Short mmCIF file of the C-alpha atoms (twelve columns), coordinates in Angstrom:
data_MODEL
# 
_entry.id   MODEL 
# 
loop_
_atom_site.group_PDB 
_atom_site.id 
_atom_site.type_symbol 
_atom_site.label_atom_id 
_atom_site.label_alt_id 
_atom_site.label_comp_id 
_atom_site.label_asym_id 
_atom_site.label_seq_id 
_atom_site.Cartn_x 
_atom_site.Cartn_y 
_atom_site.Cartn_z 
_atom_site.pdbx_PDB_model_num 
ATOM 1   C CA . MET A 1   19.307  18.666  27.801  1 
ATOM 2   C CA . THR A 2   16.089  18.878  29.440  1 
ATOM 3   C CA . LYS A 3   15.047  16.066  31.858  1 
ATOM 4   C CA . LYS A 4   11.866  15.845  28.782  1 
ATOM 5   C CA . ARG A 5   14.634  15.135  26.064  1 
ATOM 6   C CA . LYS A 6   16.494  13.176  28.267  1 
ATOM 7   C CA . TYR A 7   13.388  10.571  28.860  1 
ATOM 8   C CA . ILE A 8   11.889  11.485  25.034  1 
ATOM 9   C CA . SER A 9   15.987  10.241  23.794  1 
ATOM 10  C CA . GLY A 10  16.466  7.456   26.084  1 
ATOM 11  C CA . ILE A 11  12.048  6.007   24.919  1 
ATOM 12  C CA . ARG A 12  13.423  6.529   21.875  1 
ATOM 13  C CA . LEU A 13  16.875  4.591   22.776  1 
ATOM 14  C CA . PHE A 14  15.057  1.303   24.455  1 
ATOM 15  C CA . PHE A 15  12.115  0.919   21.422  1 
ATOM 16  C CA . ILE A 16  15.046  1.259   18.654  1 
ATOM 17  C CA . PHE A 17  17.059  -1.320  20.339  1 
ATOM 18  C CA . PHE A 18  14.111  -4.216  21.017  1 
ATOM 19  C CA . ILE A 19  13.118  -3.472  17.803  1 
ATOM 20  C CA . SER A 20  16.851  -4.539  16.891  1 
ATOM 21  C CA . PHE A 21  17.102  -6.937  19.128  1 
ATOM 22  C CA . LEU A 22  14.069  -8.637  17.992  1 
ATOM 23  C CA . ILE A 23  15.586  -9.535  14.573  1 
ATOM 24  C CA . THR A 24  15.073  -6.510  11.593  1 
ATOM 25  C CA . ASP A 25  10.805  -6.525  10.327  1 
ATOM 26  C CA . SER A 26  4.227   -7.113  9.091   1 
ATOM 27  C CA . TYR A 27  2.481   -8.722  6.172   1 
ATOM 28  C CA . CYS A 28  4.767   -5.781  4.975   1 
ATOM 29  C CA . GLN A 29  3.862   -4.152  7.995   1 
ATOM 30  C CA . LEU A 30  0.148   -3.646  7.778   1 
ATOM 31  C CA . ASN A 31  -1.679  -6.668  7.441   1 
ATOM 32  C CA . ASN A 32  -4.258  -5.468  4.045   1 
ATOM 33  C CA . LYS A 33  -5.749  -8.137  2.972   1 
ATOM 34  C CA . ALA A 34  -8.764  -7.296  3.782   1 
ATOM 35  C CA . PHE A 35  -8.868  -4.587  1.181   1 
ATOM 36  C CA . TYR A 36  -8.166  -6.335  -1.319  1 
ATOM 37  C CA . LEU A 37  -9.867  -6.475  -5.115  1 
ATOM 38  C CA . PRO A 38  -11.124 -9.924  -5.805  1 
ATOM 39  C CA . SER A 39  -7.907  -10.773 -8.011  1 
ATOM 40  C CA . SER A 40  -7.289  -13.396 -10.936 1 
ATOM 41  C CA . PHE A 41  -8.977  -16.229 -10.025 1 
ATOM 42  C CA . GLN A 42  -8.772  -19.711 -11.281 1 
ATOM 43  C CA . ALA A 43  -11.141 -22.192 -11.679 1 
ATOM 44  C CA . GLU A 44  -11.264 -25.731 -10.978 1 
ATOM 45  C CA . LYS A 45  -12.392 -26.571 -14.839 1 
ATOM 46  C CA . GLY A 46  -12.332 -24.048 -17.899 1 
ATOM 47  C CA . LYS A 47  -15.207 -22.935 -19.652 1 
ATOM 48  C CA . CYS A 48  -16.705 -21.048 -16.787 1 
ATOM 49  C CA . LEU A 49  -19.003 -18.023 -16.021 1 
ATOM 50  C CA . TYR A 50  -18.352 -16.078 -12.618 1 
ATOM 51  C CA . PHE A 51  -20.147 -12.466 -11.620 1 
ATOM 52  C CA . SER A 52  -17.749 -10.612 -9.116  1 
ATOM 53  C CA . PHE A 53  -18.695 -8.182  -6.663  1 
ATOM 54  C CA . SER A 54  -16.178 -6.099  -4.732  1 
ATOM 55  C CA . ASN A 55  -17.555 -3.045  -1.967  1 
ATOM 56  C CA . LEU A 56  -15.258 -1.474  -0.146  1 
ATOM 57  C CA . ASN A 57  -17.301 1.629   2.748   1 
ATOM 58  C CA . PHE A 58  -14.325 3.925   4.413   1 
ATOM 59  C CA . THR A 59  -14.417 6.395   6.886   1 
ATOM 60  C CA . LYS A 60  -11.413 7.859   7.887   1 
ATOM 61  C CA . ASN A 61  -10.284 11.251  9.782   1 
ATOM 62  C CA . ASN A 62  -6.952  12.310  9.758   1 
ATOM 63  C CA . GLU A 63  -6.537  15.192  13.103  1 
ATOM 64  C CA . TYR A 64  -3.043  16.040  11.741  1 
ATOM 65  C CA . PHE A 65  -2.359  20.062  12.789  1 
ATOM 66  C CA . ASN A 66  1.129   19.848  11.887  1 
ATOM 67  C CA . LYS A 67  3.593   21.482  9.134   1 
ATOM 68  C CA . ILE A 68  3.702   18.261  6.861   1 
ATOM 69  C CA . ALA A 69  0.390   16.343  6.116   1 
ATOM 70  C CA . ASP A 70  -2.725  18.288  5.288   1 
ATOM 71  C CA . GLY A 71  -5.454  16.889  8.371   1 
ATOM 72  C CA . TYR A 72  -9.257  16.221  6.116   1 
ATOM 73  C CA . THR A 73  -12.075 13.607  6.234   1 
ATOM 74  C CA . LEU A 74  -12.866 10.366  3.469   1 
ATOM 75  C CA . PHE A 75  -16.008 9.536   3.917   1 
ATOM 76  C CA . GLY A 76  -17.491 7.103   1.242   1 
ATOM 77  C CA . TYR A 77  -17.988 3.801   -0.682  1 
ATOM 78  C CA . GLN A 78  -16.747 2.080   -3.485  1 
ATOM 79  C CA . VAL A 79  -18.444 -0.411  -5.731  1 
ATOM 80  C CA . ASN A 80  -16.757 -2.745  -8.714  1 
ATOM 81  C CA . PRO A 81  -18.997 -5.393  -10.018 1 
ATOM 82  C CA . GLU A 82  -17.547 -7.588  -13.058 1 
ATOM 83  C CA . VAL A 83  -18.186 -10.575 -14.925 1 
ATOM 84  C CA . VAL A 84  -15.372 -12.891 -15.235 1 
ATOM 85  C CA . PHE A 85  -15.206 -15.587 -17.288 1 
ATOM 86  C CA . PHE A 86  -12.577 -18.841 -18.227 1 
ATOM 87  C CA . PRO A 87  -12.508 -19.307 -21.407 1 
ATOM 88  C CA . SER A 88  -9.657  -22.038 -20.741 1 
ATOM 89  C CA . GLU A 89  -8.454  -23.264 -17.007 1 
ATOM 90  C CA . ASN A 90  -5.667  -21.109 -17.674 1 
ATOM 91  C CA . ILE A 91  -6.575  -17.521 -18.704 1 
ATOM 92  C CA . GLY A 92  -9.484  -15.178 -17.333 1 
ATOM 93  C CA . ILE A 93  -11.735 -12.283 -18.585 1 
ATOM 94  C CA . ARG A 94  -12.631 -9.605  -16.575 1 
ATOM 95  C CA . ALA A 95  -14.396 -6.709  -17.593 1 
ATOM 96  C CA . GLY A 96  -17.307 -4.407  -15.329 1 
ATOM 97  C CA . ILE A 97  -17.585 -0.672  -13.824 1 
ATOM 98  C CA . PHE A 98  -15.597 1.182   -10.971 1 
ATOM 99  C CA . VAL A 99  -17.573 3.532   -8.679  1 
ATOM 100 C CA . TRP A 100 -16.269 6.099   -6.563  1 
ATOM 101 C CA . LYS A 101 -18.747 8.103   -4.387  1 
ATOM 102 C CA . ASP A 102 -17.436 10.640  -1.597  1 
ATOM 103 C CA . PHE A 103 -20.163 11.865  0.742   1 
ATOM 104 C CA . GLY A 104 -21.090 14.785  0.670   1 
ATOM 105 C CA . ASN A 105 -20.784 15.588  -3.182  1 
ATOM 106 C CA . ASN A 106 -23.335 14.933  -5.609  1 
ATOM 107 C CA . LYS A 107 -21.680 13.847  -7.985  1 
ATOM 108 C CA . TYR A 108 -19.545 10.445  -9.112  1 
ATOM 109 C CA . SER A 109 -16.387 10.715  -7.776  1 
ATOM 110 C CA . ARG A 110 -15.173 8.367   -10.475 1 
ATOM 111 C CA . LEU A 111 -17.217 5.933   -12.468 1 
ATOM 112 C CA . ALA A 112 -14.734 4.002   -14.728 1 
ATOM 113 C CA . PRO A 113 -15.302 0.470   -16.658 1 
ATOM 114 C CA . THR A 114 -12.238 -1.864  -16.164 1 
ATOM 115 C CA . TYR A 115 -11.050 -4.776  -17.922 1 
ATOM 116 C CA . SER A 116 -8.815  -7.399  -17.725 1 
ATOM 117 C CA . VAL A 117 -6.910  -10.389 -18.942 1 
ATOM 118 C CA . SER A 118 -5.136  -12.496 -17.202 1 
ATOM 119 C CA . ILE A 119 -2.703  -15.752 -18.725 1 
ATOM 120 C CA . ARG A 120 -1.039  -18.120 -15.904 1 
ATOM 121 C CA . LYS A 121 0.829   -21.079 -16.383 1 
ATOM 122 C CA . ASP A 122 2.084   -22.855 -13.020 1 
ATOM 123 C CA . SER A 123 4.065   -20.021 -10.292 1 
ATOM 124 C CA . LEU A 124 4.069   -17.403 -13.299 1 
ATOM 125 C CA . SER A 125 1.198   -15.021 -14.387 1 
ATOM 126 C CA . PHE A 126 0.655   -12.254 -16.658 1 
ATOM 127 C CA . ILE A 127 -2.584  -9.858  -16.590 1 
ATOM 128 C CA . PHE A 128 -3.258  -7.105  -19.078 1 
ATOM 129 C CA . GLY A 129 -5.656  -4.602  -17.896 1 
ATOM 130 C CA . LYS A 130 -6.653  -3.947  -14.919 1 
ATOM 131 C CA . LEU A 131 -3.561  -4.772  -12.350 1 
ATOM 132 C CA . ASP A 132 -4.022  -6.723  -9.384  1 
ATOM 133 C CA . GLY A 133 -2.623  -4.009  -7.008  1 
ATOM 134 C CA . SER A 134 -2.682  -0.711  -5.244  1 
ATOM 135 C CA . LEU A 135 -1.989  -1.958  -1.246  1 
ATOM 136 C CA . LYS A 136 -2.038  -5.686  -3.026  1 
ATOM 137 C CA . HIS A 137 1.782   -4.609  -3.909  1 
ATOM 138 C CA . GLY A 138 2.754   -5.202  -0.554  1 
ATOM 139 C CA . LEU A 139 5.118   -1.650  -0.328  1 
ATOM 140 C CA . ILE A 140 5.444   0.135   2.918   1 
ATOM 141 C CA . GLU A 141 3.754   2.992   3.708   1 
ATOM 142 C CA . PRO A 142 7.110   5.611   3.336   1 
ATOM 143 C CA . MET A 143 6.280   4.295   -0.409  1 
ATOM 144 C CA . TYR A 144 3.151   3.393   -0.762  1 
ATOM 145 C CA . ASP A 145 0.220   5.764   1.092   1 
ATOM 146 C CA . PHE A 146 -2.793  3.508   3.014   1 
ATOM 147 C CA . GLU A 147 -5.181  5.947   1.285   1 
ATOM 148 C CA . ASN A 148 -4.305  5.512   -1.926  1 
ATOM 149 C CA . ILE A 149 -6.757  3.186   -1.862  1 
ATOM 150 C CA . LEU A 150 -9.506  5.392   -1.477  1 
ATOM 151 C CA . THR A 151 -8.357  7.927   -3.126  1 
ATOM 152 C CA . ASP A 152 -6.392  6.406   -6.964  1 
ATOM 153 C CA . ARG A 153 -7.427  2.999   -6.034  1 
ATOM 154 C CA . LEU A 154 -7.208  1.957   -10.476 1 
ATOM 155 C CA . GLU A 155 -4.288  0.448   -11.597 1 
ATOM 156 C CA . ASP A 156 -3.915  0.100   -15.724 1 
ATOM 157 C CA . GLY A 157 -1.591  -1.584  -17.251 1 
ATOM 158 C CA . ILE A 158 1.081   -4.773  -17.283 1 
ATOM 159 C CA . GLN A 159 1.623   -6.948  -14.391 1 
ATOM 160 C CA . VAL A 160 4.225   -10.167 -14.190 1 
ATOM 161 C CA . ILE A 161 3.674   -12.045 -10.957 1 
ATOM 162 C CA . TYR A 162 5.688   -15.333 -9.535  1 
ATOM 163 C CA . ASN A 163 4.663   -16.981 -6.989  1 
ATOM 164 C CA . HIS A 164 6.431   -20.258 -5.849  1 
ATOM 165 C CA . SER A 165 7.477   -21.829 -2.207  1 
ATOM 166 C CA . LEU A 166 10.859  -19.509 -2.267  1 
ATOM 167 C CA . PHE A 167 10.368  -16.727 -3.940  1 
ATOM 168 C CA . TYR A 168 7.335   -14.455 -4.382  1 
ATOM 169 C CA . LEU A 169 7.861   -11.866 -7.323  1 
ATOM 170 C CA . ASP A 170 5.359   -9.273  -8.738  1 
ATOM 171 C CA . LEU A 171 6.214   -6.328  -11.069 1 
ATOM 172 C CA . TRP A 172 4.627   -4.117  -13.221 1 
ATOM 173 C CA . ILE A 173 3.994   -0.841  -14.964 1 
ATOM 174 C CA . ASN A 174 0.823   1.471   -14.388 1 
ATOM 175 C CA . TRP A 175 -0.056  4.012   -16.966 1 
ATOM 176 C CA . GLU A 176 -1.294  6.858   -14.709 1 
ATOM 177 C CA . HIS A 177 -1.945  9.294   -17.794 1 
ATOM 178 C CA . MET A 178 -1.821  8.869   -21.012 1 
ATOM 179 C CA . LEU A 179 -0.398  11.952  -22.981 1 
ATOM 180 C CA . TYR A 180 -2.149  13.252  -26.566 1 
ATOM 181 C CA . ARG A 181 0.051   16.100  -28.508 1 
ATOM 182 C CA . GLY A 182 -0.313  19.485  -27.581 1 
ATOM 183 C CA . GLU A 183 -1.588  18.487  -24.321 1 
ATOM 184 C CA . MET A 184 -0.218  20.545  -20.969 1 
ATOM 185 C CA . GLU A 185 -0.469  17.915  -18.508 1 
ATOM 186 C CA . GLN A 186 2.248   15.434  -18.746 1 
ATOM 187 C CA . GLU A 187 2.527   11.736  -19.019 1 
ATOM 188 C CA . LYS A 188 2.733   10.097  -15.977 1 
ATOM 189 C CA . VAL A 189 3.777   6.149   -15.833 1 
ATOM 190 C CA . SER A 190 4.596   4.517   -12.344 1 
ATOM 191 C CA . LEU A 191 6.914   1.204   -11.949 1 
ATOM 192 C CA . GLY A 192 7.597   -1.685  -9.218  1 
ATOM 193 C CA . ILE A 193 9.019   -4.558  -8.086  1 
ATOM 194 C CA . SER A 194 8.089   -6.258  -5.145  1 
ATOM 195 C CA . GLY A 195 10.109  -9.502  -3.959  1 
ATOM 196 C CA . VAL A 196 10.289  -11.463 -0.769  1 
ATOM 197 C CA . VAL A 197 12.534  -14.319 -0.468  1 
ATOM 198 C CA . LYS A 198 11.296  -16.766 1.700   1 
ATOM 199 C CA . ILE A 199 14.106  -17.641 4.163   1 
ATOM 200 C CA . PHE A 200 12.169  -20.131 6.950   1 
ATOM 201 C CA . ASP A 201 8.437   -20.980 6.515   1 
ATOM 202 C CA . ARG A 202 7.110   -23.348 9.956   1 
ATOM 203 C CA . GLU A 203 3.995   -23.248 11.678  1 
ATOM 204 C CA . ARG A 204 5.462   -21.111 14.352  1 
ATOM 205 C CA . PHE A 205 7.946   -19.050 12.760  1 
ATOM 206 C CA . VAL A 206 8.562   -17.002 9.782   1 
ATOM 207 C CA . LEU A 207 12.013  -15.605 8.164   1 
ATOM 208 C CA . ASP A 208 11.702  -12.962 5.070   1 
ATOM 209 C CA . ILE A 209 13.816  -10.385 3.104   1 
ATOM 210 C CA . PRO A 210 11.700  -8.489  1.551   1 
ATOM 211 C CA . VAL A 211 12.626  -5.577  -1.051  1 
ATOM 212 C CA . GLN A 212 10.762  -3.128  -2.903  1 
ATOM 213 C CA . ILE A 213 11.908  -0.615  -5.509  1 
ATOM 214 C CA . PHE A 214 8.996   2.113   -6.389  1 
ATOM 215 C CA . GLY A 215 9.620   4.610   -9.375  1 
ATOM 216 C CA . MET A 216 7.639   7.361   -11.798 1 
ATOM 217 C CA . HIS A 217 8.057   9.294   -14.634 1 
ATOM 218 C CA . LYS A 218 6.836   12.615  -15.824 1 
ATOM 219 C CA . GLY A 219 7.419   13.979  -19.292 1 
ATOM 220 C CA . GLY A 220 6.405   13.271  -23.020 1 
ATOM 221 C CA . GLN A 221 7.445   15.097  -25.967 1 
ATOM 222 C CA . ILE A 222 4.297   16.072  -27.563 1 
ATOM 223 C CA . ASP A 223 3.305   17.334  -24.528 1 
ATOM 224 C CA . ALA A 224 2.781   21.569  -23.932 1 
ATOM 225 C CA . SER A 225 3.559   21.845  -20.565 1 
ATOM 226 C CA . PRO A 226 6.880   24.090  -19.636 1 
ATOM 227 C CA . LEU A 227 7.756   20.989  -16.744 1 
ATOM 228 C CA . PRO A 228 11.141  19.616  -17.611 1 
ATOM 229 C CA . LEU A 229 11.564  15.682  -17.364 1 
ATOM 230 C CA . LYS A 230 11.040  13.805  -13.968 1 
ATOM 231 C CA . THR A 231 12.153  10.371  -12.936 1 
ATOM 232 C CA . VAL A 232 12.537  9.515   -9.158  1 
ATOM 233 C CA . PHE A 233 12.679  5.816   -7.601  1 
ATOM 234 C CA . ASN A 234 12.158  4.812   -3.608  1 
ATOM 235 C CA . SER A 235 13.592  1.448   -2.629  1 
ATOM 236 C CA . ALA A 236 13.799  -0.736  0.594   1 
ATOM 237 C CA . VAL A 237 15.162  -3.505  1.927   1 
ATOM 238 C CA . GLY A 238 14.347  -5.657  4.514   1 
ATOM 239 C CA . LEU A 239 14.134  -8.715  7.914   1 
ATOM 240 C CA . SER A 240 10.727  -9.886  8.917   1 
ATOM 241 C CA . PHE A 241 10.101  -12.510 11.144  1 
ATOM 242 C CA . GLN A 242 7.167   -13.828 12.931  1 
ATOM 243 C CA . TRP A 243 6.050   -15.985 15.686  1 
ATOM 244 C CA . ASN A 244 2.989   -17.862 16.448  1 
ATOM 245 C CA . SER A 245 1.729   -19.207 19.965  1 
ATOM 246 C CA . GLU A 246 1.273   -22.515 20.061  1 
ATOM 247 C CA . ASN A 247 -2.329  -22.130 21.685  1 
ATOM 248 C CA . ASN A 248 -5.644  -20.355 21.587  1 
ATOM 249 C CA . SER A 249 -4.341  -17.781 24.141  1 
ATOM 250 C CA . PHE A 250 -5.043  -14.179 24.347  1 
ATOM 251 C CA . PHE A 251 -1.364  -13.806 23.043  1 
ATOM 252 C CA . GLN A 252 -1.124  -14.762 19.168  1 
ATOM 253 C CA . GLY A 253 2.593   -13.944 18.212  1 
ATOM 254 C CA . LEU A 254 4.178   -11.312 17.368  1 
ATOM 255 C CA . ARG A 255 6.175   -9.749  14.575  1 
ATOM 256 C CA . THR A 256 8.466   -7.526  13.483  1 
ATOM 257 C CA . ASP A 257 9.144   -5.667  9.734   1 
ATOM 258 C CA . ASN A 258 12.323  -3.160  9.477   1 
ATOM 259 C CA . TYR A 259 12.853  -1.553  6.778   1 
ATOM 260 C CA . PHE A 260 16.220  0.878   5.081   1 
ATOM 261 C CA . THR A 261 14.529  2.787   2.832   1 
ATOM 262 C CA . PHE A 262 15.874  5.681   0.352   1 
ATOM 263 C CA . TYR A 263 15.049  7.939   -2.541  1 
ATOM 264 C CA . ASP A 264 16.625  8.536   -5.310  1 
ATOM 265 C CA . ASP A 265 15.850  12.255  -7.819  1 
ATOM 266 C CA . ILE A 266 17.755  10.988  -11.593 1 
ATOM 267 C CA . SER A 267 16.392  13.625  -13.274 1 
ATOM 268 C CA . PHE A 268 18.371  15.282  -15.376 1 
ATOM 269 C CA . GLU A 269 16.696  19.115  -14.251 1 
ATOM 270 C CA . LYS A 270 16.551  18.109  -10.691 1 
ATOM 271 C CA . THR A 271 13.358  20.438  -9.315  1 
ATOM 272 C CA . ASP A 272 12.514  18.947  -5.364  1 
ATOM 273 C CA . VAL A 273 14.027  20.193  -2.695  1 
ATOM 274 C CA . PHE A 274 16.262  17.125  -2.023  1 
ATOM 275 C CA . SER A 275 17.341  15.670  -4.699  1 
ATOM 276 C CA . ASN A 276 17.962  11.725  -2.487  1 
ATOM 277 C CA . GLY A 277 17.274  10.767  0.877   1 
ATOM 278 C CA . HIS A 278 17.220  8.181   2.979   1 
ATOM 279 C CA . GLY A 279 14.977  6.255   5.906   1 
ATOM 280 C CA . THR A 280 14.680  3.721   8.833   1 
ATOM 281 C CA . TYR A 281 11.509  2.020   9.126   1 
ATOM 282 C CA . LEU A 282 10.867  -0.286  12.794  1 
ATOM 283 C CA . ASN A 283 7.512   -2.194  12.786  1 
ATOM 284 C CA . LEU A 284 7.084   -4.067  16.089  1 
ATOM 285 C CA . THR A 285 3.255   -6.047  15.995  1 
ATOM 286 C CA . PHE A 286 2.056   -7.887  19.173  1 
ATOM 287 C CA . LEU A 287 -0.668  -10.163 17.843  1 
ATOM 288 C CA . THR A 288 -3.851  -11.178 20.235  1 
ATOM 289 C CA . LYS A 289 -6.975  -12.484 19.444  1 
ATOM 290 C CA . TYR A 290 -8.922  -9.881  20.125  1 
ATOM 291 C CA . PHE A 291 -6.750  -7.318  17.969  1 
ATOM 292 C CA . ASP A 292 -2.916  -6.138  17.216  1 
ATOM 293 C CA . LEU A 293 -0.632  -3.529  18.881  1 
ATOM 294 C CA . MET A 294 1.371   -2.136  15.946  1 
ATOM 295 C CA . LEU A 295 4.774   0.304   17.142  1 
ATOM 296 C CA . SER A 296 5.851   2.041   14.516  1 
ATOM 297 C CA . TYR A 297 9.448   3.780   14.368  1 
ATOM 298 C CA . TRP A 298 10.500  6.086   11.290  1 
ATOM 299 C CA . LYS A 299 13.227  8.225   11.176  1 
ATOM 300 C CA . GLY A 300 13.738  9.438   7.753   1 
ATOM 301 C CA . ASN A 301 16.754  12.314  6.482   1 
ATOM 302 C CA . LYS A 302 16.049  14.187  3.194   1 
ATOM 303 C CA . TYR A 303 13.385  11.382  2.413   1 
ATOM 304 C CA . ILE A 304 10.940  11.864  -0.238  1 
ATOM 305 C CA . SER A 305 8.006   9.809   -1.969  1 
ATOM 306 C CA . HIS A 306 5.212   10.880  -4.667  1 
ATOM 307 C CA . HIS A 307 3.073   7.864   -3.822  1 
ATOM 308 C CA . GLY A 308 3.814   7.342   -0.371  1 
ATOM 309 C CA . GLY A 309 2.698   8.648   3.177   1 
ATOM 310 C CA . ALA A 310 2.734   12.237  3.256   1 
ATOM 311 C CA . LEU A 311 3.747   11.876  7.272   1 
ATOM 312 C CA . TYR A 312 6.972   10.409  6.074   1 
ATOM 313 C CA . ASN A 313 8.250   13.337  3.744   1 
ATOM 314 C CA . SER A 314 10.910  15.417  4.212   1 
ATOM 315 C CA . ARG A 315 9.089   18.353  2.102   1 
ATOM 316 C CA . SER A 316 5.259   19.441  3.244   1 
ATOM 317 C CA . THR A 317 2.359   18.621  0.988   1 
ATOM 318 C CA . THR A 318 0.236   21.064  3.275   1 
ATOM 319 C CA . PHE A 319 -1.685  23.951  1.218   1 
ATOM 320 C CA . LYS A 320 -0.847  26.448  3.932   1 
ATOM 321 C CA . TYR A 321 2.569   25.517  4.006   1 
ATOM 322 C CA . PRO A 322 3.464   24.289  0.243   1 
ATOM 323 C CA . ASP A 323 6.693   25.392  1.025   1 
ATOM 324 C CA . PHE A 324 7.952   23.705  4.614   1 
ATOM 325 C CA . ILE A 325 10.939  21.368  5.864   1 
ATOM 326 C CA . ASP A 326 11.692  19.048  7.610   1 
ATOM 327 C CA . PRO A 327 14.888  17.220  6.242   1 
ATOM 328 C CA . ASN A 328 15.556  15.126  9.393   1 
ATOM 329 C CA . ARG A 329 12.094  13.952  10.091  1 
ATOM 330 C CA . GLU A 330 11.230  11.621  13.288  1 
ATOM 331 C CA . LEU A 331 7.445   9.971   14.572  1 
ATOM 332 C CA . PHE A 332 6.267   7.308   16.539  1 
ATOM 333 C CA . ILE A 333 3.240   5.453   15.943  1 
ATOM 334 C CA . ILE A 334 1.123   3.789   17.307  1 
ATOM 335 C CA . ARG A 335 -1.325  2.197   15.471  1 
ATOM 336 C CA . PHE A 336 -4.426  -0.123  17.406  1 
ATOM 337 C CA . LEU A 337 -5.294  -2.449  14.565  1 
ATOM 338 C CA . GLN A 338 -9.330  -4.607  14.690  1 
ATOM 339 C CA . GLU A 339 -10.857 -6.931  12.147  1 
ATOM 340 C CA . ILE A 340 -13.677 -9.138  12.636  1 
ATOM 341 C CA . ARG A 341 -14.729 -11.431 9.571   1 
ATOM 342 C CA . ILE A 342 -18.858 -11.085 10.351  1 
ATOM 343 C CA . MET A 343 -18.928 -13.937 7.116   1 
ATOM 344 C CA . LYS A 344 -16.985 -15.495 5.046   1 
ATOM 345 C CA . ASN A 345 -16.853 -12.500 2.331   1 
ATOM 346 C CA . LEU A 346 -17.516 -9.523  4.945   1 
ATOM 347 C CA . TYR A 347 -15.046 -7.776  6.964   1 
ATOM 348 C CA . ILE A 348 -15.225 -4.576  9.385   1 
ATOM 349 C CA . THR A 349 -11.732 -3.266  10.075  1 
ATOM 350 C CA . ALA A 350 -11.374 -0.358  12.685  1 
ATOM 351 C CA . ARG A 351 -7.828  1.736   13.298  1 
ATOM 352 C CA . ILE A 352 -6.600  3.960   15.154  1 
ATOM 353 C CA . GLU A 353 -3.245  5.465   15.107  1 
ATOM 354 C CA . PRO A 354 -1.668  8.457   17.321  1 
ATOM 355 C CA . LEU A 355 1.703   9.238   16.499  1 
ATOM 356 C CA . TYR A 356 4.158   11.541  17.896  1 
ATOM 357 C CA . ASP A 357 6.902   14.251  16.210  1 
ATOM 358 C CA . PHE A 358 10.216  13.796  18.077  1 
ATOM 359 C CA . ASN A 359 10.780  17.594  15.940  1 
ATOM 360 C CA . SER A 360 7.595   19.305  16.425  1 
ATOM 361 C CA . GLY A 361 7.055   17.458  20.018  1 
ATOM 362 C CA . LYS A 362 3.359   17.529  19.200  1 
ATOM 363 C CA . ILE A 363 0.571   14.030  18.909  1 
ATOM 364 C CA . ASP A 364 -1.388  14.011  15.935  1 
ATOM 365 C CA . PHE A 365 -3.794  11.084  15.273  1 
ATOM 366 C CA . SER A 366 -5.775  9.579   13.052  1 
ATOM 367 C CA . HIS A 367 -9.033  6.922   12.912  1 
ATOM 368 C CA . GLY A 368 -10.352 4.992   10.122  1 
ATOM 369 C CA . LEU A 369 -13.424 2.543   9.634   1 
ATOM 370 C CA . TYR A 370 -13.690 0.325   7.169   1 
ATOM 371 C CA . ILE A 371 -16.831 -2.039  5.359   1 
ATOM 372 C CA . ASN A 372 -15.192 -4.602  3.044   1 
ATOM 373 C CA . TYR A 373 -17.607 -6.830  0.818   1 
ATOM 374 C CA . LYS A 374 -15.993 -9.384  -1.914  1 
ATOM 375 C CA . GLN A 375 -17.254 -12.157 -3.420  1 
ATOM 376 C CA . ASN A 376 -17.499 -14.495 -5.829  1 
ATOM 377 C CA . PHE A 377 -20.521 -16.060 -7.937  1 
ATOM 378 C CA . LEU A 378 -20.205 -19.485 -10.068 1 
ATOM 379 C CA . LEU A 379 -23.514 -17.911 -12.777 1 
ATOM 380 C CA . LYS A 380 -22.471 -21.043 -15.353 1 
ATOM 381 C CA . LYS A 381 -20.448 -23.705 -15.600 1 
ATOM 382 C CA . SER A 382 -18.811 -26.080 -18.649 1 
ATOM 383 C CA . ILE A 383 -19.613 -22.915 -21.175 1 
ATOM 384 C CA . LYS A 384 -19.540 -24.437 -25.049 1 
ATOM 385 C CA . THR A 385 -17.515 -22.175 -27.025 1 
ATOM 386 C CA . PRO A 386 -16.738 -22.695 -30.609 1 
# 
């Protein structure tokens, strides 16, 4: 073994030991709260009318030169204005339009109506229509890519959320593609369960156990596609611990999020290069007054996720090297994360994420800048209804 390999192996072992010592697992790793669309909130009193506005401006540049994930740039904006009516305190009806525009394209990438009905009773919420989804499900990156919010943000289907002081559960079905008779493209449905058991929650110490399951099904009985049915699942279980500093010093706290992840293809006819796999995903975040520094380690064995980050997959999703595979994927990622609150509902988020691929010995990186603005405006209170 060369001195360089010994040095790299030493760093790798120290990093794994250091994170494991701190108790295995942030915000289900990355803090993405600024990117959540306005949820079906509950008005103080029933029979109110609101105008809800959400805007995301984004630029993300992936400087990737590997054979697993393509390098490209995403640059544009998304706007989602909606009218929200509460016929009672526990029922909300939202209707609006979602507009997505990529810069450098004369056409809109997507124009779609948005509609949902939400019902809330104590800790239980039910949503039919546009889901409180995407990054808000809290899935880890190997299962659900951050970039989905830039390229596939809307989810439509059914969602049930149970939010208790000791337990949080999110169950949903997202109907991604509707199948009509004789269509060549298959029906596509994704479904998931994201839960957190709150073991310990104090002002300075938080200990959680997150459990996540995410599945995807493609098929149908009235399609003209020659492709077989496909059903795959990704799952993860972990432990999250956060310690917060007592004072308002530069160092604000420490968080660690670590997961064991699994991939299973339960299709009758398996067409992918791997039918099952697993991975270990370790994260350590230093929370400071001005920015967060996050260290991530990924070790994957024959792991595949159709909605997860491309970097974590053991088979290529690239345009130039579609047949390339890397069964034992191993990455070390450094993330510099900064979120600036300009005003109550306006956030600027900056991220720089260099990564080292242990197998190729190469360093790639990505960087992004995002502006999120979200606000609800009361239009009319105490509306008279028949």
